[in-house]
N, C-alpha and C positions, 0 to 999 in steps of 0.2 A: 946487508948480508953479503958475504964475500962471493965474488964471481957471478953476481946476478945483475950486472948493470943493464943488460938488455933482455932480461927475462922478467915477466910478470909472474910472481909465484901465485899459483891459483890452485886451491884445493877443492876438488869437485866431487859431485855425488858419486858414490861407489855402490856397486852391486856385487854380491858374492854368488858364484855359481859353483856347485849346486847349493841347495839350502843348507844353512848351518844346522848342527845337531839340535834337536828340539828339547832343550832343557831350559826352563824359564828362569830368568834372573829374579832375585828377590832382594829385600832390604833387611838389614839387622841394625838395631839402634841401641848403644849402652847409654781462619782466613777472612780476610775482610772483603767487602765489596769494593770495586774500583770504578769510579766514574770521574776521574780527574779531568779537568778542562784541558782540551787539546790532545787527549790520548786517542791514538788511532787503534781501534779494536776491530779486527776483521775475523770473520769466520774461517777457521782452518779446515782443510780436508786432508785425508790420508791418501797417499798414492799406494800402488800395489806393493811397495816396499816399506810401508808404515812410516814414510817420511811426511812432513807437513808441507802442504802447498797453500797459497793464499792468493786472493784476487789483486791484480796489479793492472793499472792503466798505463798505456804509452801515449802521452799527449791526450788527445780526445778519444782514443780508441781503446776498446777493451770492455769488460775486464778479461785478462788473460791469467792463466794459472802459472804462478811462479813457485819454484821450490825454495823454501827458506833454508839456506845453507850457511851456517856459521863457521864452516870449515873452508869456505871459498873467500878469497880476498877480493874477488871482483864479481860484479853483477854481469850476468851472461844472458844473451838472447838466443833463441833457436834461429837457425838460418831461415827456416820457413816463415817465421814471424817477421824477421827483418825484410824479407822479400815481399811479404804480404803488405807491409806498411811502406814499402819503397823508401826505407831509411838510407840516407847517404852513407857511402862506404868510408871507413876510416883506414888507418894504416894497419897492415898486417903485423902481428906480433907473436912472440913465442910465449906460450903459457906452460905451466908445469901442472900436470895432473898426477894422480897417484902412480901412473905408469911411466912418467917421464915427460920431457919437453915435446911440444908440438906447435908448429906454426899454424895460425888460424887467421881468418878474416875478422874484421871488426866492423861495427856500424856506429855512427854518431846518433846518440839518443838525446834529444833536446830536453825532454822531461819525462820522469817516471813518477806515477802517483800511487801511493799506498794509503788508501782511505783519503783523507784530506791533506796528507803530508806529501810534499813534492821534493824530488831530487833532480838537479839540473846538470846538464853538460857532461853526460857520461859517454865514454867510448867503450862500447861493450863487445867483448869477444863473441863470436858466433859459433855455435855448435849444433850438431844435428839433433832434432827433437827426439828421435827414437833412442838416442844415447842419453839425453837429459831426462826424459820421462815427463817433461812439462814444457810449457811455452818459453820458460826462461828460469834463471836462478837469481834469487835476491841474495847478494853476497855482502860481506861486511863493509865494503866501500860505501854502501847505502845506509849503514847502521852506525857508523862512527859517531861518538858523542851522545848516543842514545842508550836507553835501557830497553831490551827486548824481552818480553814475557811470553812464554809458551805454556799454555794451560792444557794439559793432556786430558784432564777430567771433563772440562766443559768445552774442549775443542775450539779454542780461539787463540789468536796471537795479538798482542798489544805492543805498540811502540810509542815511546814518549821520552821527554827529558827525564833524567834520573829523579829529580825532586818531585816530579808529578806522577810517577807511576810506581805504586806499591813500595812502601817503606821497608827498609831492611828488617825491621822488627816483625814484619808480617811473614817472614820466612823462617823455617826451622834451622837452616844451615846457611851461613854466609862465609864464602871462601875468597880471600884476596888472591889475585892473580898477577902475573907479570905480563907485560906487553912485549911482543916480538913480531916484527913484520906485520903489524896491525892485528895480530892474533892475541887473545888472552890465554895464558898458559898457567894452569894450576901446577905448581912446582913441587909440592910436598905430599902428593898422593902416595898410596902404598898398595902394591899388588903382591899378595902372598909374601909379605915381608920385604919386598924390594921397592925402594923409593922410585917413583915413576912420575914423569911429567905428563899432564893430561890436557888435551884440547877438546872442547865440546864441539861435536860435529853433527849438526842436525841434518846435514845433507847425505849422510851415510846410513844405510840400514843396519850395518854391523860395526863393531869396534875393530880398529886396525892397530896392531902393535908393530914396533920396529924390531929389527933383528937383535938389537942389544937386549930388549926385553925378552925375546925368545931364548937367547942364550942364558939369561938370568934365571929363567923358569924351565930350562931344558930337561930337568929330571922329572917334570910333572906331566903325567897323562899321555894319552895317545895323540897322534897327529894325523889329520885328514888332509890330503892334497886337494886343493881347490884353485879357482881362478877368480881374480878381481877384475871387474870391468869399470873403466872410468867414463866420465861424461864426454871424453874426447873419442871414445870408441876403442881406445887401446886396452890391452889386457895385460895382467900381471900375475904370475904364479904366486901362490900363497899356501900356507899351511894353517888349518884350523886347529885350535887347541882351547883348553879351558883353564881359567884361574879360579881358585876357590873363592877369593874375595878381593874386591877393590875397595879401599878405605880412604876416606878423607874426613878429618875430624873424628867424630864418634859415630859416623854412619858408614856402613859397609854394604856394597852391592855384592851379592853372592852369585855363583854359577855364571861367571863372566866368559862369554864366548869371544875369542880373539882370533882374527885373521892376521898371521905374522907374514910380513912382506917387506921387500926393499922399496917401500913407497917413497917416491921422490920428495914429497913435501917435508919429510923428516930432515933430509939433508939441506933443503932450502931454508929451513928454519933453525938449522944447526942443532937439531935434536936427534941426530943419528948415532951419536957416540955413547949415550946413556939411555936407559930404559924410558920409553915414551909411547904414548898411544893417542889415537883419536877416538873419543868415546862416542859411539853411534847410537841410533834411535832404539835399538833393541834394549839396551841398558837404561837409556834416559827415560823410557816410558814407565819404569818402575816408580818414578816420582809423580806426585800430583801435578806439580808445575815446576818450571825452572825459569830463571831470569839471568840474562847476561848483560852486565852493565859495562859498556865499553868506555864510558866517561870516567867512572870511579874504579875501574879494573877489579870488578867483583863478579863472582858467579854465585847465584843464590838458588837454594833448593827447598821445596816444600814436600813434606812426606805425605803419603796417603793417610786418611783419617785413622786407620787402625794402629798407626804408630804415633804415640803421643809421649812427649816429655816437656819439661818446662822450657818455654821460649822466652827470649831469643837465645840462640847459641851462635857465636861467631868464631871462626877459625882463621887467623891471619898467618899466612905462610910466606 
């Protein structure tokens, strides 16, 4: 990415203040059991912003509650946890949150355990726990080469190799994505007739759109002034608005609440010139479950039981 030689692009958990307008999203449409060997299945919990947290061990210590954030390019620890475990300090670095760059401390983490799966040799940025809302953030640096399944109905998270965790045919919608900066981006989604690039962001309670999308939808609906708060503690002015529908393939999410802002990750990922958004948990929870396959560059969706059609359906964009 241009101009980012000394910047770690990091998309962090976001909170919108005040609460977004209370109009529930829905789905419009034109499971097997999983006990694969080696699959790490951990019970998920919802935080006060409806995001998913999961138990993580640091070496022999834990478990600690980490936020699953597919919008974050790096795994993060709270400063309090790093101090509690007396982790050796790493080099300070600049990270990019939704509100822009910030220099932070880091800590050297020898081993992180998710179930029986281990990740070694991380240098994790440190942020304040009251800004994160958890003991840490599990980012996509710990998930590369894996398929991550989030089951909203049964409230669990599973991580494993692609071929061992839920076949594509077990999902209603399969969307091919492109990789940029470690992120998977759905490039052919549609919001109210406007082609839009979409990142799945499990670390955000709401959906965030860039200014290009706001301009494309400028004639639609009222705007409510609000503020976004990042996991770095920085704040960013935003305007809340609604889109009638977000579509990919033959599925549409209706009543999509969007916080429009000059969020720095859009520029870091070169997504600031054309309509793009980070799809947050408010909208993602309308699905029964979702899977993000970082190895095969796919995003998979399962619909609630009340929406049925002939399976499988795949959409390659």
